[in-house]
Backbone of each chain as ProteinMPNN parsed JSONL, in Angstrom:
{"seq_chain_A": "MNIIKLKMYGIFKDYLEEEITIEIEKEKTIEHIRNYLTEKHFINELKFLKIVLQKSVFSSNNKILKENCIINNNDVINLLPPFSGG", "coords_chain_A": {"N_chain_A": [[118.543, 143.37, 38.249], [116.51, 145.657, 40.14], [116.776, 147.324, 43.271], [114.365, 148.356, 45.475], [113.05, 150.683, 47.8], [110.159, 150.58, 49.677], [107.919, 152.679, 51.193], [105.515, 152.692, 53.741], [102.201, 153.963, 54.351], [99.425, 155.162, 56.336], [96.774, 152.846, 56.456], [98.274, 150.7, 55.491], [100.552, 150.644, 57.022], [99.662, 149.529, 59.325], [99.619, 146.853, 58.847], [101.886, 146.002, 57.507], [105.516, 146.159, 57.547], [106.962, 149.359, 58.291], [108.73, 150.151, 56.361], [109.638, 148.471, 53.455], [111.869, 146.376, 51.577], [112.192, 145.691, 48.211], [112.862, 143.528, 45.379], [113.015, 144.142, 42.002], [112.539, 143.635, 38.51], [114.621, 145.256, 36.042], [113.759, 148.274, 34.276], [111.071, 148.32, 34.893], [107.727, 149.377, 35.848], [105.58, 151.556, 37.874], [103.185, 150.252, 37.82], [103.986, 147.613, 37.78], [105.042, 147.338, 40.326], [102.736, 147.534, 41.776], [101.432, 145.193, 40.947], [103.267, 143.337, 41.905], [103.066, 143.655, 44.7], [100.456, 142.809, 45.038], [100.642, 140.136, 44.353], [102.662, 139.071, 45.976], [102.569, 140.093, 48.615], [99.98, 140.953, 49.449], [98.252, 138.757, 50.276], [96.453, 135.811, 51.394], [95.628, 136.37, 54.734], [95.931, 139.051, 54.36], [94.662, 139.713, 52.076], [92.546, 141.461, 51.74], [93.684, 143.911, 51.474], [94.249, 144.293, 48.837], [92.157, 145.558, 47.595], [92.279, 148.08, 48.708], [94.744, 148.799, 47.748], [94.214, 149.073, 45.035], [92.972, 151.525, 44.97], [94.932, 153.183, 45.711], [97.821, 155.436, 45.536], [101.17, 156.056, 44.304], [104.186, 157.676, 45.344], [107.106, 159.752, 44.847], [110.004, 161.706, 45.52], [108.496, 163.985, 46.191], [106.343, 163.958, 44.418], [103.339, 162.743, 42.89], [103.259, 159.617, 41.344], [102.928, 158.48, 37.973], [101.287, 155.608, 36.517], [102.841, 154.482, 34.504], [105.38, 155.212, 35.071], [108.821, 154.75, 35.147], [110.785, 152.695, 37.239], [113.755, 153.191, 39.125], [116.966, 151.874, 40.167], [117.501, 151.714, 43.669], [115.529, 153.565, 44.216], [113.254, 155.345, 46.336], [110.093, 154.731, 47.212], [106.831, 155.826, 47.943], [103.946, 154.396, 49.335], [100.741, 155.323, 49.087], [97.741, 155.244, 50.637], [94.127, 155.646, 49.994], [93.17, 159.04, 50.361], [91.995, 160.838, 53.239], [91.691, 163.122, 54.627], [91.671, 166.515, 55.899]], "CA_chain_A": [[117.416, 143.657, 39.158], [116.542, 146.906, 40.905], [116.357, 147.261, 44.677], [113.48, 149.51, 45.733], [112.508, 150.786, 49.168], [108.755, 151.001, 49.671], [107.516, 153.179, 52.513], [104.076, 152.51, 53.932], [101.461, 155.004, 55.069], [98.028, 154.869, 56.649], [96.363, 151.482, 56.789], [99.34, 149.742, 55.127], [101.493, 150.573, 58.148], [99.078, 148.676, 60.365], [99.73, 145.439, 58.495], [103.214, 145.685, 56.981], [106.602, 146.966, 58.115], [106.898, 150.744, 57.833], [109.517, 150.23, 55.122], [110.07, 147.155, 52.972], [112.769, 146.425, 50.425], [111.802, 144.68, 47.217], [113.666, 143.425, 44.162], [112.128, 144.135, 40.836], [113.35, 143.651, 37.288], [114.92, 146.586, 35.498], [112.819, 148.843, 33.28], [109.684, 148.085, 35.272], [107.002, 150.615, 36.185], [104.745, 151.561, 39.076], [102.17, 149.205, 37.62], [104.607, 146.339, 38.16], [105.121, 147.307, 41.795], [101.368, 147.254, 42.217], [101.199, 143.758, 40.718], [104.168, 142.617, 42.814], [102.458, 143.691, 46.044], [99.238, 141.986, 44.988], [100.971, 138.701, 44.257], [103.617, 138.586, 46.997], [102.326, 140.574, 49.981], [98.575, 141.083, 49.818], [97.686, 137.414, 50.077], [95.938, 135.172, 52.627], [94.869, 137.258, 55.626], [96.091, 140.433, 53.881], [94.038, 139.789, 50.745], [91.63, 142.604, 51.682], [94.455, 145.111, 51.123], [94.273, 144.439, 47.372], [91.13, 146.548, 47.222], [92.825, 149.376, 49.101], [95.849, 149.076, 46.815], [93.63, 149.519, 43.751], [92.583, 152.931, 45.086], [96.088, 153.914, 46.254], [98.784, 155.99, 44.574], [102.562, 156.005, 44.712], [104.858, 158.963, 45.171], [108.542, 159.813, 45.087], [110.517, 163.066, 45.301], [107.42, 164.977, 46.339], [105.386, 163.954, 43.315], [102.562, 161.527, 42.685], [103.816, 158.976, 40.152], [101.969, 157.856, 37.041], [101.419, 154.15, 36.464], [103.874, 154.073, 33.546], [106.661, 155.778, 35.498], [109.829, 153.683, 35.269], [111.456, 152.671, 38.541], [115.217, 153.045, 39.033], [117.614, 151.223, 41.297], [117.61, 152.522, 44.891], [114.418, 154.508, 44.383], [112.41, 155.241, 47.53], [108.726, 154.978, 46.717], [105.846, 155.853, 49.021], [102.633, 153.83, 48.998], [99.781, 156.224, 49.738], [96.352, 154.769, 50.529], [93.173, 156.736, 49.697], [93.239, 160.148, 51.294], [90.749, 161.007, 54.007], [91.923, 164.193, 55.579], [91.023, 167.801, 55.802]], "C_chain_A": [[117.606, 145.009, 39.846], [116.094, 146.651, 42.336], [115.581, 148.536, 44.967], [113.092, 149.499, 47.208], [111.078, 151.318, 49.055], [108.374, 151.443, 51.072], [105.993, 153.167, 52.609], [103.454, 153.669, 54.706], [100.054, 154.51, 55.37], [97.814, 153.414, 57.015], [97.46, 150.46, 56.483], [100.341, 149.574, 56.259], [100.968, 149.672, 59.256], [99.369, 147.207, 60.111], [101.084, 145.025, 57.95], [104.251, 146.48, 57.76], [106.514, 148.38, 57.534], [107.671, 150.937, 56.518], [109.897, 148.815, 54.706], [110.961, 147.341, 51.749], [112.351, 145.334, 49.456], [112.777, 144.691, 46.046], [112.717, 143.344, 42.988], [113.001, 144.254, 39.582], [113.548, 145.07, 36.785], [113.861, 146.995, 34.47], [111.366, 148.528, 33.607], [109.063, 149.374, 35.788], [106.251, 150.487, 37.514], [103.701, 150.452, 38.991], [102.723, 147.847, 38.061], [104.753, 146.219, 39.665], [103.754, 146.96, 42.367], [101.079, 145.755, 42.083], [102.027, 142.912, 41.68], [103.56, 142.531, 44.214], [101.236, 142.794, 46.099], [99.588, 140.513, 45.061], [101.795, 138.193, 45.444], [103.239, 138.961, 48.43], [100.87, 140.575, 50.377], [97.848, 139.776, 49.511], [97.208, 136.905, 51.431], [95.192, 136.187, 53.487], [94.997, 138.737, 55.222], [95.466, 140.668, 52.51], [93.162, 141.038, 50.603], [92.36, 143.889, 51.273], [94.581, 145.314, 49.615], [93.301, 145.529, 46.93], [91.611, 147.957, 47.575], [93.924, 149.786, 48.122], [95.332, 149.604, 45.481], [93.325, 151.011, 43.775], [93.746, 153.801, 45.581], [96.941, 154.487, 45.143], [100.183, 155.86, 45.159], [103.193, 157.38, 44.515], [106.357, 158.795, 45.391], [108.987, 161.229, 44.785], [109.399, 164.106, 45.268], [106.449, 165.063, 45.173], [104.608, 162.653, 43.318], [103.025, 160.925, 41.363], [102.72, 158.379, 39.281], [102.26, 156.368, 36.969], [102.559, 153.711, 35.543], [105.252, 154.665, 33.889], [107.656, 154.646, 35.738], [110.579, 153.831, 36.587], [112.948, 152.448, 38.338], [115.773, 152.402, 40.294], [117.762, 152.203, 42.461], [116.546, 153.606, 45.04], [113.738, 154.251, 45.729], [111.006, 155.663, 47.105], [107.761, 154.902, 47.892], [104.517, 155.292, 48.541], [101.564, 154.575, 49.797], [98.362, 155.701, 49.569], [95.393, 155.94, 50.262], [93.162, 157.782, 50.79], [91.906, 160.34, 52.021], [90.812, 162.203, 54.946], [91.143, 165.453, 55.335], [89.959, 167.962, 56.864]], "O_chain_A": [[118.732, 145.44, 40.096], [115.17, 145.878, 42.59], [116.066, 149.644, 44.738], [112.839, 148.444, 47.789], [110.822, 152.348, 48.433], [108.491, 150.674, 52.026], [105.288, 153.575, 51.686], [104.077, 154.268, 55.582], [99.558, 153.572, 54.747], [98.578, 152.829, 57.783], [97.551, 149.444, 57.171], [100.912, 148.498, 56.439], [101.744, 149.118, 60.035], [99.369, 146.401, 61.041], [101.407, 143.837, 57.927], [103.906, 147.368, 58.54], [106.043, 148.565, 56.412], [107.313, 151.77, 55.685], [110.419, 148.047, 55.514], [110.835, 148.308, 50.998], [112.178, 144.181, 49.848], [113.424, 145.697, 45.755], [111.751, 142.582, 42.988], [114.056, 144.888, 39.598], [112.752, 145.966, 37.066], [113.173, 146.157, 33.887], [110.523, 148.473, 32.712], [109.762, 150.332, 36.12], [106.289, 149.45, 38.175], [103.385, 149.802, 39.987], [102.004, 147.036, 38.645], [104.606, 145.132, 40.223], [103.639, 146.189, 43.32], [100.545, 145.134, 43.002], [101.553, 141.904, 42.204], [103.544, 141.466, 44.83], [101.008, 142.1, 47.09], [98.919, 139.736, 45.743], [101.654, 137.046, 45.866], [103.557, 138.223, 49.362], [100.538, 140.238, 51.514], [96.981, 139.694, 48.642], [97.513, 137.484, 52.473], [94.229, 136.799, 53.025], [94.237, 139.576, 55.705], [95.712, 141.689, 51.867], [93.038, 141.604, 49.517], [91.741, 144.836, 50.787], [94.976, 146.39, 49.165], [93.582, 146.31, 46.02], [91.377, 148.907, 46.827], [94.026, 150.946, 47.723], [95.947, 150.48, 44.872], [93.402, 151.686, 42.749], [93.576, 154.993, 45.838], [96.824, 154.103, 43.98], [100.356, 155.59, 46.348], [102.791, 158.145, 43.639], [106.814, 157.844, 46.024], [108.43, 161.887, 43.906], [109.378, 164.989, 44.411], [105.811, 166.093, 44.955], [105.126, 161.601, 43.692], [103.168, 161.64, 40.372], [101.726, 157.848, 39.776], [103.353, 155.922, 37.32], [103.177, 152.674, 35.781], [106.174, 154.613, 33.074], [107.355, 153.692, 36.455], [110.954, 154.93, 36.993], [113.364, 151.64, 37.508], [115.13, 152.391, 41.344], [118.104, 153.369, 42.265], [116.661, 154.471, 45.908], [113.653, 153.116, 46.198], [110.774, 156.8, 46.695], [107.868, 154.012, 48.736], [104.022, 155.663, 47.476], [101.496, 154.469, 51.021], [97.832, 155.715, 48.458], [95.809, 157.098, 50.3], [93.148, 157.467, 51.98], [90.838, 160.043, 51.484], [90.077, 162.28, 55.931], [90.11, 165.464, 54.665], [89.304, 169.002, 56.929]]}, "seq_chain_B": "MKEKLYLLISEKEISTNQINMVRNEEIGAIVSFIGTVRNVNNEKKVKYILYEIFEDLVNNLIFKKCKSYFKKNSSLKMCIIQRKGILKINDINLIISVGAKHRKEAFMFCKNMLEFIKKNTPIWKKEYYMDETSKWINS", "coords_chain_B": {"N_chain_B": [[105.523, 184.941, 47.662], [105.491, 184.142, 50.295], [104.305, 186.172, 51.768], [101.728, 185.915, 51.045], [100.741, 183.406, 51.662], [100.15, 181.494, 54.506], [101.114, 178.606, 55.866], [100.731, 175.797, 57.836], [101.507, 172.814, 59.545], [100.492, 171.279, 62.352], [101.3, 169.888, 65.551], [100.364, 170.759, 67.87], [97.536, 172.13, 69.671], [95.313, 174.199, 67.782], [94.335, 177.592, 67.273], [91.84, 180.068, 66.435], [92.999, 182.479, 66.034], [94.902, 182.875, 64.101], [93.766, 183.775, 61.77], [94.155, 186.397, 61.424], [96.347, 186.612, 59.866], [95.548, 186.913, 57.243], [94.727, 189.457, 56.827], [94.867, 192.673, 55.42], [95.312, 196.014, 54.017], [94.212, 195.8, 51.488], [92.312, 193.857, 51.575], [88.893, 192.99, 51.538], [87.153, 191.117, 52.302], [86.896, 188.265, 54.389], [86.855, 184.821, 54.462], [86.327, 181.977, 56.356], [86.965, 178.52, 56.943], [86.38, 176.216, 59.458], [87.291, 173.221, 60.68], [86.143, 170.713, 62.864], [86.454, 168.092, 65.351], [83.983, 165.717, 65.554], [81.609, 163.866, 67.61], [80.354, 161.601, 66.671], [80.414, 159.303, 64.006], [79.36, 157.755, 61.039], [77.351, 156.465, 62.534], [78.686, 155.572, 64.765], [80.131, 155.978, 68.007], [82.643, 158.256, 68.541], [85.84, 158.187, 70.002], [88.427, 159.29, 69.918], [90.655, 160.779, 67.44], [93.14, 159.966, 65.004], [95.393, 161.783, 63.09], [97.314, 161.242, 60.306], [100.003, 162.451, 58.418], [101.608, 163.092, 55.372], [103.959, 165.106, 55.285], [105.847, 166.638, 53.67], [104.949, 166.239, 51.045], [102.303, 167.12, 51.212], [102.723, 169.834, 51.82], [104.024, 170.605, 49.46], [102.07, 170.134, 47.482], [99.945, 171.796, 48.283], [101.181, 174.26, 48.223], [101.738, 174.518, 45.468], [99.13, 174.564, 44.476], [98.109, 176.88, 45.646], [99.746, 178.743, 44.423], [98.743, 178.691, 41.844], [96.244, 179.736, 42.32], [96.874, 182.312, 43.201], [97.895, 183.383, 40.921], [95.633, 183.749, 39.439], [94.307, 185.556, 40.986], [95.588, 188.205, 42.311], [95.444, 189.59, 44.709], [94.712, 187.867, 46.683], [94.9, 186.26, 49.921], [96.021, 183.613, 51.967], [95.47, 181.42, 54.733], [96.363, 178.439, 56.071], [95.929, 175.85, 58.26], [96.707, 172.774, 59.517], [96.026, 170.106, 61.696], [98.006, 167.498, 63.183], [98.516, 164.107, 64.392], [97.159, 162.96, 67.548], [93.794, 163.764, 68.112], [91.213, 165.114, 70.139], [87.644, 164.956, 70.868], [85.88, 167.782, 69.69], [88.186, 169.23, 69.209], [89.951, 171.485, 67.029], [90.608, 170.598, 63.757], [91.317, 171.584, 61.283], [91.985, 174.659, 59.736], [91.014, 176.954, 57.325], [91.581, 180.001, 56.005], [90.622, 182.633, 53.966], [91.509, 185.625, 52.474], [90.243, 188.229, 50.509], [89.639, 190.703, 47.927], [86.925, 190.931, 47.413], [83.796, 189.419, 48.465], [82.892, 187.29, 46.881], [85.107, 186.0, 45.654], [86.464, 185.284, 47.958], [84.767, 183.394, 49.235], [84.686, 181.47, 47.179], [87.41, 180.623, 46.75], [88.013, 179.648, 49.256], [86.288, 177.477, 49.518], [87.157, 175.964, 47.315], [89.817, 175.387, 48.04], [89.419, 173.861, 50.333], [88.091, 171.569, 49.301], [90.12, 170.672, 47.636], [92.149, 169.998, 49.476], [90.893, 167.939, 50.884], [90.501, 165.975, 48.907], [92.874, 165.621, 47.496], [95.274, 165.593, 48.919], [97.896, 163.947, 50.788], [96.712, 163.057, 53.482], [95.621, 161.294, 56.246], [92.99, 159.845, 58.114], [92.322, 158.248, 61.122], [89.826, 156.758, 62.914], [89.022, 156.231, 66.291], [86.926, 154.305, 68.25], [84.315, 154.283, 70.787], [83.643, 151.698, 71.342], [85.98, 150.362, 71.312], [86.905, 149.615, 68.836], [88.492, 150.464, 65.658], [89.061, 152.523, 62.736], [90.44, 153.192, 59.559], [89.617, 155.897, 57.669], [88.06, 155.853, 54.506], [89.626, 153.756, 53.693]], "CA_chain_B": [[104.521, 183.945, 48.067], [105.485, 184.055, 51.76], [103.394, 187.147, 52.359], [100.364, 185.591, 50.624], [100.308, 182.11, 52.179], [100.64, 180.98, 55.78], [100.76, 177.185, 55.861], [101.324, 175.163, 59.013], [101.001, 171.517, 60.008], [100.816, 171.444, 63.767], [100.952, 168.845, 66.52], [99.736, 171.427, 69.02], [96.192, 172.664, 69.45], [95.33, 175.432, 66.993], [93.232, 178.504, 67.592], [91.393, 180.802, 65.256], [93.656, 183.799, 65.973], [95.756, 182.983, 62.923], [93.119, 184.357, 60.583], [94.689, 187.747, 61.241], [97.376, 186.515, 58.838], [95.038, 187.221, 55.906], [94.197, 190.818, 56.804], [95.664, 193.862, 55.088], [94.447, 197.121, 53.561], [93.556, 195.455, 50.212], [91.314, 192.814, 51.801], [87.568, 193.481, 51.891], [86.333, 190.009, 52.8], [87.615, 187.09, 54.878], [85.989, 183.667, 54.671], [87.074, 180.921, 57.048], [86.413, 177.206, 57.256], [87.004, 175.634, 60.654], [86.864, 171.834, 60.854], [86.317, 170.231, 64.229], [86.212, 166.667, 65.527], [82.672, 165.471, 66.167], [81.626, 162.674, 68.464], [79.712, 160.449, 66.022], [80.593, 159.179, 62.572], [78.771, 156.476, 60.572], [76.559, 155.92, 63.641], [79.525, 155.046, 65.854], [80.591, 157.036, 68.908], [84.081, 158.438, 68.376], [86.563, 158.503, 71.251], [89.431, 160.255, 69.466], [91.055, 160.589, 66.041], [94.558, 160.136, 64.657], [95.679, 162.304, 61.756], [98.661, 160.989, 59.798], [100.202, 163.383, 57.31], [102.881, 163.043, 54.646], [104.068, 166.563, 55.325], [106.552, 167.255, 52.537], [104.11, 166.207, 49.84], [101.163, 168.015, 51.461], [103.213, 171.212, 51.66], [104.308, 170.843, 48.047], [100.822, 170.166, 46.705], [99.175, 172.992, 48.647], [101.965, 175.397, 47.735], [101.512, 174.627, 44.015], [97.723, 174.944, 44.24], [97.98, 178.298, 46.013], [100.426, 179.532, 43.384], [97.818, 178.817, 40.706], [95.178, 180.65, 42.752], [97.395, 183.681, 43.285], [98.042, 183.855, 39.53], [94.296, 184.177, 38.983], [93.813, 186.645, 41.831], [96.853, 188.592, 42.967], [95.273, 190.189, 46.037], [94.33, 186.818, 47.635], [95.807, 185.811, 50.979], [95.486, 182.368, 52.541], [96.05, 180.842, 55.942], [95.917, 177.042, 56.159], [96.56, 175.181, 59.395], [96.219, 171.4, 59.638], [96.543, 169.388, 62.841], [98.414, 166.103, 63.01], [98.599, 163.404, 65.67], [95.908, 162.582, 68.209], [92.876, 164.856, 68.397], [90.038, 164.678, 70.892], [86.365, 165.535, 70.424], [85.809, 169.261, 69.728], [89.432, 169.863, 68.748], [89.967, 172.017, 65.668], [91.567, 169.823, 62.96], [91.72, 172.3, 60.079], [91.505, 176.031, 59.499], [91.362, 177.593, 56.044], [91.068, 181.369, 55.944], [90.964, 183.287, 52.705], [91.222, 187.047, 52.38], [90.165, 188.682, 49.112], [89.044, 192.042, 47.807], [85.467, 190.812, 47.431], [83.325, 188.188, 49.117], [82.695, 186.195, 45.918], [86.374, 185.263, 45.541], [86.811, 184.731, 49.27], [83.984, 182.161, 49.396], [85.047, 180.497, 46.136], [88.738, 180.035, 46.967], [87.982, 178.881, 50.504], [85.633, 176.192, 49.2], [88.034, 175.214, 46.401], [90.981, 174.875, 48.764], [88.948, 172.792, 51.223], [87.859, 170.369, 48.49], [91.428, 170.214, 47.164], [92.835, 169.34, 50.587], [90.193, 166.684, 51.212], [90.557, 164.949, 47.848], [94.142, 165.515, 46.769], [96.507, 165.679, 49.704], [98.111, 162.731, 51.582], [96.34, 163.188, 54.893], [94.773, 160.151, 56.57], [92.306, 159.947, 59.403], [91.914, 156.969, 61.719], [88.895, 157.005, 64.015], [88.989, 155.261, 67.382], [85.563, 154.368, 68.745], [84.075, 153.947, 72.199], [83.542, 150.232, 71.482], [87.359, 149.846, 71.228], [87.326, 149.331, 67.463], [89.044, 151.638, 64.979], [88.931, 152.398, 61.278], [91.012, 154.2, 58.675], [88.538, 156.392, 56.809], [88.265, 155.685, 53.058], [90.388, 152.531, 53.418]], "C_chain_B": [[104.378, 183.87, 49.585], [104.444, 184.981, 52.359], [101.936, 186.828, 51.996], [99.839, 184.307, 51.273], [100.964, 181.824, 53.51], [100.153, 179.544, 55.865], [101.48, 176.502, 57.009], [100.669, 173.816, 59.272], [101.45, 171.404, 61.46], [100.402, 170.249, 64.619], [100.196, 169.446, 67.697], [98.329, 171.885, 68.66], [96.275, 173.971, 68.686], [94.128, 176.29, 67.365], [92.896, 179.295, 66.34], [92.05, 182.182, 65.142], [94.437, 184.016, 64.679], [95.087, 183.634, 61.721], [93.556, 185.808, 60.392], [95.793, 187.792, 60.189], [96.867, 186.98, 57.472], [94.451, 188.631, 55.828], [95.26, 191.79, 56.3], [94.738, 194.886, 54.434], [93.719, 196.817, 52.254], [92.354, 194.535, 50.416], [89.982, 193.406, 52.252], [86.677, 192.381, 52.44], [87.239, 188.88, 53.261], [86.594, 185.985, 55.095], [86.83, 182.559, 55.286], [86.263, 179.64, 57.14], [87.149, 176.711, 58.491], [86.439, 174.232, 60.829], [87.121, 171.402, 62.285], [85.966, 168.75, 64.31], [84.862, 166.462, 66.211], [82.642, 164.089, 66.813], [80.975, 161.44, 67.846], [80.05, 160.464, 64.534], [80.109, 157.801, 62.137], [78.09, 155.737, 61.712], [77.392, 155.299, 64.758], [80.046, 156.21, 66.696], [82.12, 157.079, 68.863], [84.709, 158.835, 69.702], [87.632, 159.557, 70.953], [89.838, 159.886, 68.047], [92.567, 160.747, 65.911], [94.641, 160.694, 63.249], [97.127, 161.977, 61.413], [98.847, 161.817, 58.532], [101.578, 163.161, 56.675], [103.237, 164.508, 54.354], [104.716, 167.183, 54.099], [105.649, 167.335, 51.308], [102.884, 167.105, 50.011], [101.585, 169.465, 51.242], [103.411, 171.544, 50.184], [103.029, 171.002, 47.233], [100.02, 171.436, 47.015], [99.868, 174.241, 48.123], [101.697, 175.623, 46.247], [100.094, 175.085, 43.713], [97.522, 176.421, 44.542], [98.62, 179.191, 44.958], [99.488, 179.753, 42.196], [96.663, 179.754, 41.058], [95.664, 182.101, 42.716], [97.64, 184.27, 41.899], [96.725, 184.414, 39.017], [93.826, 185.41, 39.735], [94.942, 187.119, 42.725], [96.657, 189.189, 44.361], [94.843, 189.158, 47.092], [95.373, 186.609, 48.717], [95.174, 184.568, 51.598], [96.233, 181.972, 53.799], [95.482, 179.434, 56.061], [96.673, 176.381, 57.305], [95.896, 173.817, 59.575], [96.839, 170.759, 60.872], [97.041, 168.024, 62.419], [98.469, 165.455, 64.388], [97.218, 163.1, 66.227], [95.065, 163.82, 68.504], [91.692, 164.315, 69.18], [88.79, 165.383, 70.359], [86.384, 167.042, 70.669], [87.105, 169.956, 69.306], [89.245, 170.405, 67.336], [91.002, 171.221, 64.885], [92.078, 170.597, 61.751], [91.127, 173.708, 60.076], [91.953, 176.441, 58.103], [90.741, 178.98, 56.082], [91.548, 182.014, 54.658], [90.558, 184.75, 52.776], [91.242, 187.45, 50.921], [89.554, 190.08, 49.097], [87.536, 191.965, 48.013], [85.032, 189.457, 47.964], [83.208, 187.013, 48.15], [83.961, 185.348, 45.814], [86.744, 184.585, 46.862], [86.075, 183.41, 49.5], [84.479, 181.082, 48.433], [86.392, 179.816, 46.442], [88.802, 179.244, 48.272], [87.393, 177.494, 50.234], [86.554, 175.332, 48.331], [89.218, 174.609, 47.135], [90.565, 173.736, 49.699], [88.762, 171.492, 50.443], [89.184, 169.796, 47.997], [92.152, 169.44, 48.27], [92.204, 167.987, 50.88], [90.442, 165.599, 50.177], [91.975, 164.663, 47.359], [95.414, 165.55, 47.6], [96.644, 164.453, 50.61], [97.97, 162.995, 53.078], [95.366, 162.045, 55.17], [94.238, 160.273, 57.984], [91.938, 158.553, 59.89], [91.036, 157.285, 62.92], [88.972, 155.864, 65.021], [87.655, 155.424, 68.095], [85.457, 153.924, 70.203], [83.992, 152.44, 72.403], [84.891, 149.543, 71.285], [87.766, 149.391, 69.826], [87.909, 150.606, 66.865], [88.962, 151.423, 63.467], [89.667, 153.544, 60.582], [89.914, 154.616, 57.701], [88.971, 156.317, 55.35], [89.145, 154.493, 52.7], [89.595, 151.309, 53.828]], "O_chain_B": [[103.301, 183.577, 50.105], [103.777, 184.633, 53.334], [101.014, 187.405, 52.573], [98.629, 184.137, 51.419], [102.186, 181.9, 53.639], [98.951, 179.282, 55.928], [102.699, 176.614, 57.14], [99.446, 173.683, 59.226], [102.645, 171.431, 61.754], [99.326, 169.677, 64.447], [99.488, 168.749, 68.424], [97.985, 172.01, 67.484], [97.19, 174.766, 68.904], [93.061, 175.787, 67.718], [93.58, 179.201, 65.321], [91.7, 182.965, 64.258], [94.617, 185.143, 64.216], [95.761, 184.004, 60.76], [93.353, 186.383, 59.323], [96.137, 188.859, 59.681], [97.661, 187.398, 56.629], [93.755, 188.96, 54.868], [96.418, 191.727, 56.715], [93.534, 194.659, 54.311], [92.731, 197.476, 51.927], [91.485, 194.437, 49.549], [89.918, 194.197, 53.193], [85.598, 192.644, 52.972], [88.233, 188.569, 52.606], [85.604, 186.163, 55.805], [87.914, 182.244, 54.795], [85.056, 179.659, 57.38], [88.376, 176.775, 58.567], [85.248, 174.068, 61.095], [88.176, 171.685, 62.853], [85.268, 168.22, 63.445], [84.628, 166.969, 67.309], [83.526, 163.26, 66.594], [81.033, 160.354, 68.423], [79.981, 161.507, 63.883], [80.408, 156.798, 62.785], [78.235, 154.521, 61.842], [76.86, 154.58, 65.603], [80.36, 157.281, 66.176], [82.794, 156.08, 69.112], [84.198, 159.69, 70.425], [87.73, 160.574, 71.639], [89.442, 158.85, 67.514], [93.187, 161.55, 66.608], [94.038, 160.154, 62.322], [98.05, 162.374, 62.124], [97.959, 161.878, 57.681], [102.584, 163.057, 57.377], [102.864, 165.062, 53.32], [104.193, 168.149, 53.544], [105.591, 168.358, 50.625], [102.469, 167.775, 49.066], [100.896, 170.228, 50.565], [103.021, 172.614, 49.715], [102.923, 171.898, 46.395], [99.482, 172.07, 46.108], [99.217, 175.167, 47.639], [101.461, 176.75, 45.809], [99.873, 175.892, 42.81], [96.851, 177.131, 43.794], [98.102, 180.261, 44.638], [99.437, 180.839, 41.618], [96.162, 180.479, 40.198], [94.953, 182.996, 42.259], [97.601, 185.486, 41.713], [96.686, 185.396, 38.277], [93.052, 186.212, 39.213], [95.223, 186.519, 43.762], [97.619, 189.283, 45.123], [94.633, 189.51, 48.253], [96.572, 186.756, 48.479], [93.954, 184.48, 51.737], [97.444, 182.157, 53.92], [94.267, 179.253, 56.141], [97.904, 176.357, 57.317], [94.683, 173.722, 59.762], [98.049, 170.855, 61.077], [96.572, 167.455, 61.433], [98.468, 166.137, 65.413], [96.24, 162.996, 65.487], [95.554, 164.797, 69.07], [91.22, 163.206, 68.929], [88.871, 166.279, 69.519], [86.84, 167.513, 71.711], [87.103, 171.164, 69.069], [88.478, 169.856, 66.546], [92.162, 171.163, 65.293], [93.16, 170.302, 61.243], [89.949, 173.915, 60.368], [93.121, 176.294, 57.744], [89.522, 179.12, 56.179], [92.726, 181.946, 54.31], [89.415, 185.076, 53.094], [92.144, 187.066, 50.175], [89.032, 190.569, 50.1], [86.941, 192.806, 48.688], [85.782, 188.482, 47.925], [83.403, 185.864, 48.548], [83.897, 184.12, 45.878], [87.263, 183.469, 46.883], [86.684, 182.422, 49.911], [84.667, 179.928, 48.821], [86.499, 178.59, 46.398], [89.56, 178.28, 48.38], [87.935, 176.477, 50.668], [86.715, 174.135, 48.572], [89.587, 173.46, 46.891], [91.292, 172.752, 49.836], [89.221, 170.435, 50.874], [89.355, 168.578, 47.944], [92.699, 168.363, 48.029], [92.909, 167.002, 51.098], [90.58, 164.427, 50.528], [92.246, 163.57, 46.86], [96.515, 165.539, 47.049], [95.649, 163.962, 51.143], [98.946, 163.134, 53.815], [94.406, 161.846, 54.427], [94.916, 160.73, 58.905], [91.32, 157.773, 59.165], [91.454, 157.996, 63.834], [88.986, 154.69, 64.653], [87.287, 156.527, 68.497], [86.355, 153.295, 70.763], [84.24, 151.949, 73.504], [84.964, 148.326, 71.115], [88.853, 148.842, 69.646], [87.841, 151.68, 67.463], [88.815, 150.298, 62.989], [89.535, 154.708, 60.963], [89.352, 153.779, 56.995], [90.098, 156.67, 55.003], [89.387, 154.243, 51.519], [90.071, 150.184, 53.675]]}, "name": "protein", "num_of_chains": 2, "seq": "MNIIKLKMYGIFKDYLEEEITIEIEKEKTIEHIRNYLTEKHFINELKFLKIVLQKSVFSSNNKILKENCIINNNDVINLLPPFSGGMKEKLYLLISEKEISTNQINMVRNEEIGAIVSFIGTVRNVNNEKKVKYILYEIFEDLVNNLIFKKCKSYFKKNSSLKMCIIQRKGILKINDINLIISVGAKHRKEAFMFCKNMLEFIKKNTPIWKKEYYMDETSKWINS"}
């Protein structure tokens, strides 16, 4: 298993801890993290966050990550909700 | 690149004096966008706004975009200043100033950079309303 740190931004910070640690199987991708959050965290009263998650992206090391990007042990991944700035 | 781009994310109030950063003897036109906080959005009265910014990634993305612009037009100069934190009504939240040889490029790159920042950079705005509710925009 890989241990991943997920850092929250924007609306996600209002409803989750600023940083959460998750365990995910080896050789899994960003897509799997997305599914994991949908199944384990964005449930019940947080179900509405699934829609936000669909429009969100992930980043690490100053880059936006593609859905098929493989996650490594001890990676720190940022969950970025839809942008609204400028 | 340092002499072509001035990029700042600031917690303090920003003024329009910084546009002098894009002036030199090669520049024949300066176009500036100045974004300010207005008091009504989606028919709700706004009390104040919070800007949250993922600074490292914003800096990286804007830096890369500017590099591509400067490749196309070597005499361009840009000044980009983004506020973060709590802003009140009328505060300036964003300044983009572009200096170019000619007005056509100045207008074009200013507009392009504004659209890029709005759509592609991790900056989030939360509006706080007079009725005590609040909303993250686009979420």
